N, C-alpha and C positions, 0 to 999 in steps of 0.2 A: 504494500500500500504506500502510495506517495503522500507527501505532506505539502501544505501550502507554505510559502515563504514570502514575507513582506519585503518590500524594497528596503525598508529601514534595517531589517535584519540580514540582508543579503551582503555577503563579502565575496566578491568575485575573485579575490586573490587567493582564497583558501579553499575554493570549491571548483570542481570541474563544471564548466558552463557549456551546455549544448543548445545551440540556436537552431530552431526548426523553421525559421522564416525562409522565404525563397532566396535563391542565390544573389539576385540583384539587390534586394533589401539588405542582406548581410554585407555585401560589398560596399554599399552606400554608407553603412554605419552599424557597428556592433559593440558589444561589451568587450573591454580588453581581455584577451585570453580565451574568448569564446571560440568554440569549434562548430562549424556548420554540421547539421545532422539532417539527412533526408533519406528517402527510400534507397537511393543508389549507394549510400555509404554506411547505412545503419549497422550492418554485420561487422564491417571493418572497425568502426568506431567502438562498438560494444566489445569486441575482442581486445581492443587496445586499453580498455579501462579496467581499473581495480574495482570489482563489484562492491567492496566494502567502503570505498571512499565516497564522500558526498557528491552528488550530481544534481545540478540545477538545470531544468529545462525552461527555455525562454522562447516565447512566440511573440506575436505582435502586442496583444493586450492581456494575455494570461488565460485564455480560454483553450486553445488548441494544445497548449503545453500540458494541460491536465491529462489528456488522452495519451500523449507521448510519455509522460512521467509514469502513468499507470502501466504502460507497456514495458518500460524499463524495470519497474518493480516486479512485474510478472516474470521477467527474464532473470531474476535473481539479484538485482541491485538492491542493496539493503537500506540505503540512505538517499532517497530520491525526493526532489522538491519540484514544484511548479511555482515559478515566480509570479506572484500576484501583480497585476498591472502590466506584465510583460515588458518587452523592450521599450515600448513607448512610455510607460510609467517610469522606467529606470532613466531613460533619456531626459525626461522632464526634470528629474531630480538631480541628474549628473550631466548636464549638457557639455561640460568641459572635458569629460572623460570618454566620449564616443570616439571609436577608432574606425577609420574607413580604409578600405584596400585600394 
């Protein structure tokens, strides 16, 4: 089972961040250290992660990330979060930290 994580409690430097937004949105701006996650790389990304480490799933507004976080929890990840407010909420709180490719 995944948990909800508020933007105030989110620490992107100590948690693995998986961004499920489309590639163009990710390239235009994302949370520092975030990794893109989509259907084409989900198996590779899952295999590269420690299932015991915290994982935060980020989407646009915090809705789609709940399904993805639930999927990761079902795959054996023990500490999975969905970021409430998503990237847009985080961007509004931290506009100076957005990274673009």
